[in-house]
C-alpha atoms as a printed R data frame, in Angstrom:
    type eleno elety resid chain resno      x        y       z
1   ATOM     1    CA   MET     A     1 93.579 -116.411 158.414
2   ATOM     2    CA   ASP     A     2 90.187 -117.344 159.770
3   ATOM     3    CA   SER     A     3 87.651 -117.174 157.041
4   ATOM     4    CA   ARG     A     4 85.252 -115.461 159.509
5   ATOM     5    CA   ALA     A     5 87.352 -112.332 158.893
6   ATOM     6    CA   ASN     A     6 87.165 -112.324 155.169
7   ATOM     7    CA   ALA     A     7 83.880 -110.316 154.771
8   ATOM     8    CA   THR     A     8 83.301 -106.843 155.748
9   ATOM     9    CA   GLY     A     9 80.582 -105.689 158.261
10  ATOM    10    CA   THR     A    10 79.011 -107.397 161.234
11  ATOM    11    CA   ALA     A    11 76.928 -110.550 160.790
12  ATOM    12    CA   ASP     A    12 73.770 -108.815 162.035
13  ATOM    13    CA   GLU     A    13 74.306 -105.970 159.578
14  ATOM    14    CA   LEU     A    14 74.337 -108.535 156.789
15  ATOM    15    CA   LEU     A    15 71.067 -109.939 157.990
16  ATOM    16    CA   ASP     A    16 69.552 -106.460 158.004
17  ATOM    17    CA   THR     A    17 70.087 -105.702 154.441
18  ATOM    18    CA   GLY     A    18 67.162 -107.333 152.769
19  ATOM    19    CA   LEU     A    19 68.504 -110.992 152.241
20  ATOM    20    CA   LEU     A    20 65.117 -112.438 151.758
21  ATOM    21    CA   ARG     A    21 64.542 -109.894 148.861
22  ATOM    22    CA   SER     A    22 67.899 -111.021 147.504
23  ATOM    23    CA   GLY     A    23 66.771 -114.544 146.900
24  ATOM    24    CA   LEU     A    24 67.213 -116.411 150.152
25  ATOM    25    CA   LYS     A    25 64.681 -119.169 150.325
26  ATOM    26    CA   ILE     A    26 63.221 -121.265 153.082
27  ATOM    27    CA   ASN     A    27 65.109 -124.250 151.867
28  ATOM    28    CA   HIS     A    28 68.273 -122.202 152.304
29  ATOM    29    CA   LEU     A    29 67.368 -121.783 155.956
30  ATOM    30    CA   ARG     A    30 66.533 -125.387 156.518
31  ATOM    31    CA   LEU     A    31 69.904 -126.275 155.113
32  ATOM    32    CA   ILE     A    32 71.709 -123.859 157.413
33  ATOM    33    CA   LEU     A    33 69.955 -125.404 160.413
34  ATOM    34    CA   ALA     A    34 70.696 -128.850 159.286
35  ATOM    35    CA   ILE     A    35 74.330 -128.077 159.009
36  ATOM    36    CA   GLU     A    36 74.354 -126.537 162.489
37  ATOM    37    CA   ASP     A    37 72.717 -129.683 163.902
38  ATOM    38    CA   HIS     A    38 74.767 -132.260 162.231
39  ATOM    39    CA   ARG     A    39 78.058 -130.488 161.576
40  ATOM    40    CA   ARG     A    40 78.539 -132.475 158.190
41  ATOM    41    CA   ILE     A    41 77.147 -131.475 154.861
42  ATOM    42    CA   SER     A    42 76.470 -135.033 153.935
43  ATOM    43    CA   THR     A    43 74.556 -135.684 157.047
44  ATOM    44    CA   ALA     A    44 72.646 -132.401 156.701
45  ATOM    45    CA   ALA     A    45 71.733 -133.378 153.173
46  ATOM    46    CA   ASP     A    46 70.519 -136.762 154.189
47  ATOM    47    CA   SER     A    47 68.347 -135.272 156.891
48  ATOM    48    CA   LEU     A    48 66.672 -133.073 154.298
49  ATOM    49    CA   GLY     A    49 66.248 -135.841 151.815
50  ATOM    50    CA   ILE     A    50 68.592 -134.363 149.241
51  ATOM    51    CA   SER     A    51 71.953 -135.190 147.647
52  ATOM    52    CA   GLN     A    52 75.364 -133.878 149.019
53  ATOM    53    CA   PRO     A    53 75.973 -132.131 145.628
54  ATOM    54    CA   ALA     A    54 72.531 -130.411 145.943
55  ATOM    55    CA   ALA     A    55 73.416 -129.290 149.437
56  ATOM    56    CA   SER     A    56 76.833 -127.925 148.391
57  ATOM    57    CA   ARG     A    57 75.135 -125.877 145.442
58  ATOM    58    CA   MET     A    58 72.498 -124.573 147.975
59  ATOM    59    CA   LEU     A    59 75.486 -123.608 150.331
60  ATOM    60    CA   ALA     A    60 77.215 -121.789 147.560
61  ATOM    61    CA   GLU     A    61 73.957 -119.951 146.717
62  ATOM    62    CA   ILE     A    62 73.580 -118.772 150.267
63  ATOM    63    CA   GLU     A    63 77.227 -117.472 150.418
64  ATOM    64    CA   ALA     A    64 76.652 -115.697 147.208
65  ATOM    65    CA   ILE     A    65 73.553 -114.043 148.554
66  ATOM    66    CA   MET     A    66 75.200 -113.087 151.942
67  ATOM    67    CA   LYS     A    67 78.561 -112.184 150.348
68  ATOM    68    CA   ALA     A    68 80.091 -113.810 153.374
69  ATOM    69    CA   PRO     A    69 81.429 -117.346 154.283
70  ATOM    70    CA   ILE     A    70 78.690 -119.499 156.062
71  ATOM    71    CA   CYS     A    71 80.630 -122.418 157.212
72  ATOM    72    CA   GLU     A    72 84.255 -123.581 157.273
73  ATOM    73    CA   ARG     A    73 85.911 -127.110 157.349
74  ATOM    74    CA   VAL     A    74 87.194 -128.326 160.657
75  ATOM    75    CA   ALA     A    75 88.769 -131.611 161.627
76  ATOM    76    CA   ARG     A    76 85.421 -133.539 162.140
77  ATOM    77    CA   GLY     A    77 83.353 -131.968 159.481
78  ATOM    78    CA   VAL     A    78 82.156 -128.222 159.153
79  ATOM    79    CA   GLU     A    79 81.065 -125.470 161.572
80  ATOM    80    CA   LEU     A    80 79.199 -122.357 160.947
81  ATOM    81    CA   THR     A    81 81.107 -119.116 160.937
82  ATOM    82    CA   ARG     A    82 79.768 -116.141 162.879
83  ATOM    83    CA   TYR     A    83 77.726 -115.153 159.810
84  ATOM    84    CA   GLY     A    84 76.328 -118.638 159.585
85  ATOM    85    CA   GLU     A    85 75.526 -118.673 163.260
86  ATOM    86    CA   ALA     A    86 73.691 -115.437 162.963
87  ATOM    87    CA   LEU     A    87 71.710 -116.736 160.012
88  ATOM    88    CA   ALA     A    88 70.871 -119.933 161.925
89  ATOM    89    CA   ARG     A    89 69.689 -117.844 164.912
90  ATOM    90    CA   ARG     A    90 67.285 -115.904 162.728
91  ATOM    91    CA   ALA     A    91 66.272 -118.940 160.796
92  ATOM    92    CA   ARG     A    92 65.168 -120.682 164.112
93  ATOM    93    CA   THR     A    93 63.008 -117.525 164.874
94  ATOM    94    CA   ILE     A    94 61.544 -117.566 161.492
95  ATOM    95    CA   PHE     A    95 60.468 -121.301 161.580
96  ATOM    96    CA   LEU     A    96 59.185 -120.815 165.113
97  ATOM    97    CA   GLU     A    97 56.915 -117.888 164.007
98  ATOM    98    CA   LEU     A    98 55.658 -119.907 161.046
99  ATOM    99    CA   ARG     A    99 54.740 -122.846 163.344
100 ATOM   100    CA   GLU     A   100 53.067 -120.460 165.796
101 ATOM   101    CA   ALA     A   101 51.084 -118.803 163.030
102 ATOM   102    CA   ALA     A   102 49.902 -122.122 161.772
103 ATOM   103    CA   ARG     A   103 49.055 -123.101 165.324
104 ATOM   104    CA   GLU     A   104 47.116 -119.869 165.999
105 ATOM   105    CA   ILE     A   105 45.202 -120.065 162.636
106 ATOM   106    CA   ASN     A   106 44.205 -123.633 163.406
107 ATOM   107    CA   GLU     A   107 43.012 -122.974 166.875
108 ATOM   108    CA   LEU     A   108 40.914 -120.081 165.399
109 ATOM   109    CA   LYS     A   109 39.399 -122.322 162.790
110 ATOM   110    CA   THR     A   110 38.641 -125.156 165.167
111 ATOM   111    CA   GLY     A   111 37.768 -123.266 168.343
112 ATOM   112    CA   SER     A   112 40.096 -125.724 170.291
113 ATOM   113    CA   GLY     A   113 41.806 -124.888 173.472
114 ATOM   114    CA   GLY     A   114 45.241 -124.846 172.027
115 ATOM   115    CA   SER     A   115 47.939 -127.353 171.308
116 ATOM   116    CA   VAL     A   116 51.204 -128.500 173.084
117 ATOM   117    CA   SER     A   117 54.117 -130.275 171.563
118 ATOM   118    CA   LEU     A   118 56.229 -132.121 174.180
119 ATOM   119    CA   GLY     A   119 59.320 -134.397 173.937
120 ATOM   120    CA   SER     A   120 60.377 -136.525 176.819
121 ATOM   121    CA   VAL     A   121 62.797 -139.348 177.689
122 ATOM   122    CA   THR     A   122 60.934 -142.395 178.752
123 ATOM   123    CA   GLY     A   123 61.077 -142.477 182.578
124 ATOM   124    CA   PRO     A   124 59.812 -138.900 183.242
125 ATOM   125    CA   ALA     A   125 57.205 -139.338 180.666
126 ATOM   126    CA   LEU     A   126 55.651 -142.041 182.671
127 ATOM   127    CA   ASN     A   127 55.979 -140.591 186.240
128 ATOM   128    CA   LEU     A   128 55.632 -136.801 185.442
129 ATOM   129    CA   ALA     A   129 54.238 -136.105 181.924
130 ATOM   130    CA   VAL     A   130 51.404 -138.643 182.141
131 ATOM   131    CA   PRO     A   131 49.820 -137.406 185.195
132 ATOM   132    CA   ALA     A   132 50.297 -133.662 184.183
133 ATOM   133    CA   ILE     A   133 48.711 -134.465 180.782
134 ATOM   134    CA   ARG     A   134 45.713 -136.066 182.553
135 ATOM   135    CA   GLN     A   135 45.197 -132.999 184.525
136 ATOM   136    CA   VAL     A   136 45.287 -130.723 181.457
137 ATOM   137    CA   SER     A   137 43.128 -132.755 179.327
138 ATOM   138    CA   THR     A   138 40.511 -133.015 182.050
139 ATOM   139    CA   ALA     A   139 40.513 -129.265 182.661
140 ATOM   140    CA   TYR     A   140 40.733 -128.270 178.954
141 ATOM   141    CA   PRO     A   141 38.838 -130.947 176.921
142 ATOM   142    CA   GLY     A   142 39.750 -129.056 173.637
143 ATOM   143    CA   ILE     A   143 43.443 -129.027 174.163
144 ATOM   144    CA   GLU     A   144 45.663 -131.059 171.578
145 ATOM   145    CA   ILE     A   145 48.775 -132.725 173.099
146 ATOM   146    CA   ASN     A   146 51.521 -134.147 171.001
147 ATOM   147    CA   VAL     A   147 54.153 -136.187 172.689
148 ATOM   148    CA   GLN     A   148 57.384 -137.682 171.349
149 ATOM   149    CA   ILE     A   149 59.405 -140.270 173.334
150 ATOM   150    CA   ASP     A   150 63.005 -140.502 172.464
151 ATOM   151    CA   ASN     A   151 66.470 -139.934 173.699
152 ATOM   152    CA   SER     A   152 67.775 -136.485 174.651
153 ATOM   153    CA   ASN     A   153 70.062 -136.233 171.606
154 ATOM   154    CA   VAL     A   154 66.969 -136.421 169.265
155 ATOM   155    CA   LEU     A   155 64.667 -134.374 171.433
156 ATOM   156    CA   THR     A   156 66.872 -131.330 171.967
157 ATOM   157    CA   ARG     A   157 67.496 -131.075 168.283
158 ATOM   158    CA   GLU     A   158 63.881 -131.397 167.648
159 ATOM   159    CA   LEU     A   159 63.394 -128.487 170.313
160 ATOM   160    CA   LEU     A   160 66.039 -126.195 168.450
161 ATOM   161    CA   ALA     A   161 64.170 -126.884 165.185
162 ATOM   162    CA   ALA     A   162 61.000 -125.378 166.883
163 ATOM   163    CA   ARG     A   163 59.198 -128.737 166.549
164 ATOM   164    CA   HIS     A   164 58.623 -128.923 170.358
165 ATOM   165    CA   ASP     A   165 57.650 -126.376 172.873
166 ATOM   166    CA   PHE     A   166 59.782 -127.855 175.565
167 ATOM   167    CA   VAL     A   167 61.496 -131.146 176.347
168 ATOM   168    CA   VAL     A   168 61.919 -133.239 179.493
169 ATOM   169    CA   GLY     A   169 65.384 -134.585 179.245
170 ATOM   170    CA   ARG     A   170 69.137 -133.793 179.420
171 ATOM   171    CA   ILE     A   171 71.320 -131.407 177.279
172 ATOM   172    CA   PRO     A   172 73.684 -133.532 175.257
173 ATOM   173    CA   ASP     A   173 77.383 -132.806 175.604
174 ATOM   174    CA   ASP     A   174 77.843 -131.974 172.011
175 ATOM   175    CA   LEU     A   175 75.307 -129.054 171.900
176 ATOM   176    CA   ASN     A   176 76.003 -125.508 173.227
177 ATOM   177    CA   PRO     A   177 74.173 -125.280 176.583
178 ATOM   178    CA   ARG     A   178 73.731 -121.564 175.912
179 ATOM   179    CA   LEU     A   179 71.054 -122.609 173.346
180 ATOM   180    CA   PHE     A   180 68.848 -123.772 176.136
181 ATOM   181    CA   ASN     A   181 67.309 -122.939 179.511
182 ATOM   182    CA   MET     A   182 67.098 -125.976 181.880
183 ATOM   183    CA   VAL     A   183 65.464 -126.411 185.256
184 ATOM   184    CA   GLU     A   184 66.589 -129.715 186.943
185 ATOM   185    CA   ILE     A   185 63.634 -131.643 188.210
186 ATOM   186    CA   GLY     A   186 64.861 -135.134 188.984
187 ATOM   187    CA   PHE     A   187 67.266 -138.055 188.705
188 ATOM   188    CA   GLU     A   188 66.292 -141.120 186.644
189 ATOM   189    CA   GLU     A   189 67.191 -144.508 188.132
190 ATOM   190    CA   VAL     A   190 68.446 -146.972 185.538
191 ATOM   191    CA   CYS     A   191 68.436 -150.823 186.006
192 ATOM   192    CA   LEU     A   192 69.101 -153.882 183.813
193 ATOM   193    CA   ILE     A   193 66.267 -156.011 182.453
194 ATOM   194    CA   VAL     A   194 66.246 -159.687 181.358
195 ATOM   195    CA   ARG     A   195 63.682 -162.337 180.373
196 ATOM   196    CA   GLU     A   196 62.076 -164.586 183.030
197 ATOM   197    CA   GLY     A   197 64.479 -167.691 183.377
198 ATOM   198    CA   HIS     A   198 67.543 -165.873 182.290
199 ATOM   199    CA   PRO     A   199 70.635 -167.692 183.598
200 ATOM   200    CA   LEU     A   200 71.953 -164.663 185.602
201 ATOM   201    CA   LEU     A   201 68.785 -164.759 187.700
202 ATOM   202    CA   ASP     A   202 69.990 -167.877 189.341
203 ATOM   203    CA   LYS     A   203 72.539 -165.538 191.267
204 ATOM   204    CA   PRO     A   204 71.605 -163.367 194.156
205 ATOM   205    CA   LEU     A   205 73.480 -160.528 192.417
206 ATOM   206    CA   ALA     A   206 75.035 -160.529 189.128
207 ATOM   207    CA   SER     A   207 78.566 -159.079 189.107
208 ATOM   208    CA   ALA     A   208 80.148 -156.756 186.476
209 ATOM   209    CA   GLY     A   209 82.171 -159.686 185.199
210 ATOM   210    CA   ASP     A   210 79.001 -161.755 184.399
211 ATOM   211    CA   LEU     A   211 77.646 -159.142 181.957
212 ATOM   212    CA   PRO     A   212 79.871 -158.855 178.881
213 ATOM   213    CA   GLY     A   213 79.160 -162.535 177.951
214 ATOM   214    CA   TYR     A   214 75.661 -161.889 176.970
215 ATOM   215    CA   ASP     A   215 74.155 -159.799 174.039
216 ATOM   216    CA   TRP     A   216 73.161 -156.397 174.898
217 ATOM   217    CA   VAL     A   217 70.353 -154.058 173.561
218 ATOM   218    CA   PHE     A   218 71.618 -150.420 173.766
219 ATOM   219    CA   GLN     A   219 70.383 -147.005 172.771
220 ATOM   220    CA   PRO     A   220 72.266 -145.562 169.689
221 ATOM   221    CA   PRO     A   221 76.035 -144.612 170.145
222 ATOM   222    CA   GLY     A   222 76.486 -141.283 171.529
223 ATOM   223    CA   THR     A   223 73.220 -141.156 173.561
224 ATOM   224    CA   LEU     A   224 73.579 -140.333 177.232
225 ATOM   225    CA   LEU     A   225 72.265 -143.536 178.633
226 ATOM   226    CA   ARG     A   226 74.488 -145.501 176.296
227 ATOM   227    CA   ARG     A   227 77.600 -143.612 177.428
228 ATOM   228    CA   ALA     A   228 76.568 -144.020 181.117
229 ATOM   229    CA   VAL     A   229 76.547 -147.766 180.760
230 ATOM   230    CA   GLU     A   230 79.730 -147.863 178.835
231 ATOM   231    CA   ASP     A   231 81.256 -145.696 181.550
232 ATOM   232    CA   SER     A   232 80.041 -148.295 184.152
233 ATOM   233    CA   PHE     A   233 81.817 -151.008 182.293
234 ATOM   234    CA   VAL     A   234 85.043 -149.030 182.219
235 ATOM   235    CA   SER     A   235 84.904 -148.172 185.846
236 ATOM   236    CA   ALA     A   236 84.342 -151.796 186.735
237 ATOM   237    CA   GLY     A   237 87.440 -152.752 184.797
238 ATOM   238    CA   VAL     A   238 85.567 -155.261 182.423
239 ATOM   239    CA   ARG     A   239 85.368 -155.393 178.731
240 ATOM   240    CA   LEU     A   240 82.421 -153.949 176.804
241 ATOM   241    CA   PRO     A   241 79.946 -156.443 175.374
242 ATOM   242    CA   ALA     A   242 80.933 -157.985 171.997
243 ATOM   243    CA   THR     A   243 77.510 -158.240 170.548
244 ATOM   244    CA   VAL     A   244 75.248 -155.127 170.725
245 ATOM   245    CA   ILE     A   245 71.939 -154.393 169.135
246 ATOM   246    CA   ASN     A   246 71.365 -150.615 168.836
247 ATOM   247    CA   THR     A   247 67.723 -149.286 168.986
248 ATOM   248    CA   SER     A   248 65.891 -146.176 170.463
249 ATOM   249    CA   SER     A   249 62.626 -148.210 170.426
250 ATOM   250    CA   ILE     A   250 61.602 -149.448 173.784
251 ATOM   251    CA   ILE     A   251 59.125 -151.859 172.228
252 ATOM   252    CA   LEU     A   252 61.701 -153.479 170.194
253 ATOM   253    CA   THR     A   253 64.031 -153.651 173.159
254 ATOM   254    CA   LEU     A   254 61.469 -155.468 175.255
255 ATOM   255    CA   SER     A   255 60.741 -157.846 172.411
256 ATOM   256    CA   ILE     A   256 64.408 -158.761 171.967
257 ATOM   257    CA   VAL     A   257 64.897 -159.189 175.814
258 ATOM   258    CA   ARG     A   258 61.852 -161.257 176.093
259 ATOM   259    CA   ASN     A   259 62.910 -163.772 173.370
260 ATOM   260    CA   THR     A   260 66.611 -163.968 173.930
261 ATOM   261    CA   ASN     A   261 69.305 -163.876 176.725
262 ATOM   262    CA   ALA     A   262 69.970 -160.310 175.941
263 ATOM   263    CA   ILE     A   263 70.389 -157.639 178.663
264 ATOM   264    CA   ALA     A   264 69.128 -154.098 178.365
265 ATOM   265    CA   PRO     A   265 69.522 -151.058 180.449
266 ATOM   266    CA   VAL     A   266 66.267 -149.006 180.896
267 ATOM   267    CA   ALA     A   267 64.740 -146.479 183.229
268 ATOM   268    CA   LEU     A   268 63.496 -148.068 186.437
269 ATOM   269    CA   ASP     A   269 59.999 -146.608 185.911
270 ATOM   270    CA   VAL     A   270 59.906 -148.457 182.621
271 ATOM   271    CA   ALA     A   271 61.103 -151.748 184.240
272 ATOM   272    CA   ASN     A   272 58.434 -151.374 186.946
273 ATOM   273    CA   LEU     A   273 55.763 -150.789 184.306
274 ATOM   274    CA   VAL     A   274 56.556 -153.924 182.375
275 ATOM   275    CA   ALA     A   275 57.795 -156.354 184.859
276 ATOM   276    CA   GLY     A   276 54.686 -156.458 187.058
277 ATOM   277    CA   ASN     A   277 53.365 -159.898 188.038
278 ATOM   278    CA   GLY     A   278 50.129 -160.920 186.210
279 ATOM   279    CA   THR     A   279 50.685 -158.547 183.281
280 ATOM   280    CA   PRO     A   280 51.331 -159.546 179.634
281 ATOM   281    CA   ALA     A   281 54.814 -158.338 179.987
282 ATOM   282    CA   GLY     A   282 55.494 -160.170 183.242
283 ATOM   283    CA   ASP     A   283 58.180 -162.379 181.595
284 ATOM   284    CA   ILE     A   284 60.560 -159.342 181.920
285 ATOM   285    CA   ARG     A   285 62.459 -159.196 185.194
286 ATOM   286    CA   VAL     A   286 64.724 -156.564 186.780
287 ATOM   287    CA   LEU     A   287 68.235 -158.100 187.032
288 ATOM   288    CA   PRO     A   288 69.703 -157.661 190.597
289 ATOM   289    CA   THR     A   289 73.266 -156.606 190.060
290 ATOM   290    CA   GLN     A   290 76.351 -154.906 191.566
291 ATOM   291    CA   PHE     A   291 76.625 -152.629 188.515
292 ATOM   292    CA   PRO     A   292 75.639 -149.043 189.210
293 ATOM   293    CA   ILE     A   293 74.685 -146.932 186.218
294 ATOM   294    CA   ARG     A   294 74.906 -143.126 186.997
295 ATOM   295    CA   ILE     A   295 73.275 -140.689 184.687
296 ATOM   296    CA   LYS     A   296 73.077 -136.996 185.032
297 ATOM   297    CA   PRO     A   297 69.879 -135.418 186.143
298 ATOM   298    CA   TYR     A   298 67.124 -134.544 183.789
299 ATOM   299    CA   GLY     A   299 65.102 -131.291 183.588
300 ATOM   300    CA   LEU     A   300 62.568 -129.190 181.813
301 ATOM   301    CA   ILE     A   301 64.368 -127.759 178.937
302 ATOM   302    CA   THR     A   302 63.228 -124.782 176.671
303 ATOM   303    CA   ALA     A   303 64.942 -122.994 173.854
304 ATOM   304    CA   GLU     A   304 66.731 -119.861 174.866
305 ATOM   305    CA   GLY     A   305 64.862 -116.670 173.902
306 ATOM   306    CA   ARG     A   306 61.670 -118.567 173.121
307 ATOM   307    CA   ALA     A   307 58.533 -117.961 175.163
308 ATOM   308    CA   LEU     A   308 56.191 -120.653 175.858
309 ATOM   309    CA   PRO     A   309 52.568 -120.124 174.446
310 ATOM   310    CA   PRO     A   310 49.882 -120.393 177.182
311 ATOM   311    CA   SER     A   311 48.845 -123.930 176.596
312 ATOM   312    CA   ALA     A   312 52.532 -125.193 176.656
313 ATOM   313    CA   LYS     A   313 53.209 -123.039 179.756
314 ATOM   314    CA   LEU     A   314 50.314 -124.725 181.635
315 ATOM   315    CA   LEU     A   315 51.631 -128.210 180.923
316 ATOM   316    CA   TYR     A   316 55.279 -127.128 181.746
317 ATOM   317    CA   ASP     A   317 54.055 -125.671 185.043
318 ATOM   318    CA   LEU     A   318 52.057 -128.903 185.947
319 ATOM   319    CA   ILE     A   319 54.940 -131.121 185.178
320 ATOM   320    CA   LEU     A   320 57.259 -128.877 187.356
321 ATOM   321    CA   LYS     A   321 54.743 -129.057 190.205
322 ATOM   322    CA   GLN     A   322 54.418 -132.883 189.777
323 ATOM   323    CA   SER     A   323 58.160 -133.164 190.010
324 ATOM   324    CA   ARG     A   324 58.373 -131.168 193.236
325 ATOM   325    CA   ALA     A   325 55.419 -133.045 194.827
């Protein structure tokens, strides 16, 4: 029998019976959200900086308080039961309210024009977010804008954890799309970059068969750009590169490419920024190739059921306007 049916009452009823008065702590809520994000107790524990036995004990405490099963084992780890999902939903609201309270108090103390936390993948950050940020900071000198540049897998989880107001990116395949609202705003062109003098630059166009013989610098496994490149290899009928360096750092990627014969896929906007003639990074070149990399559209992503504060809504609207211009 499904363990979800082993307790009486509905999930929401359980949450309405004074659980916080029964001993539920903030660290319990953090653990539930980490389990929802990572689907493994060991990985959730690592993300919180605690041991797996400590996480297991905390989980047992939560289930004792709720008098209901919170998660169950599945083939690839664990997943939350309906009671766990209900608790996670409320936990996200609690952490959001705490963050917004801290933000409001800070703004009252400093008399500032508010703050915004934005996450973005690299290409749209350059061609959309930067112009919008410039407009906002010019019109509202007191505003504080926090920007994280990373891949969509990281950013969407940060959004769910209420550490960003909104994200410019894509919803990963392993997350429930119902957790988000997304407005598509553009396509990100992807190209391959190499160092000046790379052997493949001697060819008018590098073919797919030329590419596996070189080292590659990839985003971490499972990221959308990484999968798009791997799909391109499969579609071309050539083997995947044997030597791969995994990093989400664009600075490290550029450094490796500049100093080796490695190849790296990056957003075309990034390549145009670093491959300009006469710039310090002018030893980076875009590799002409017959190797199309198709990646799904990106968009403005917010968390379902979470309203944007005025300062974040202002930046959101400007990025949306910029994309449509």
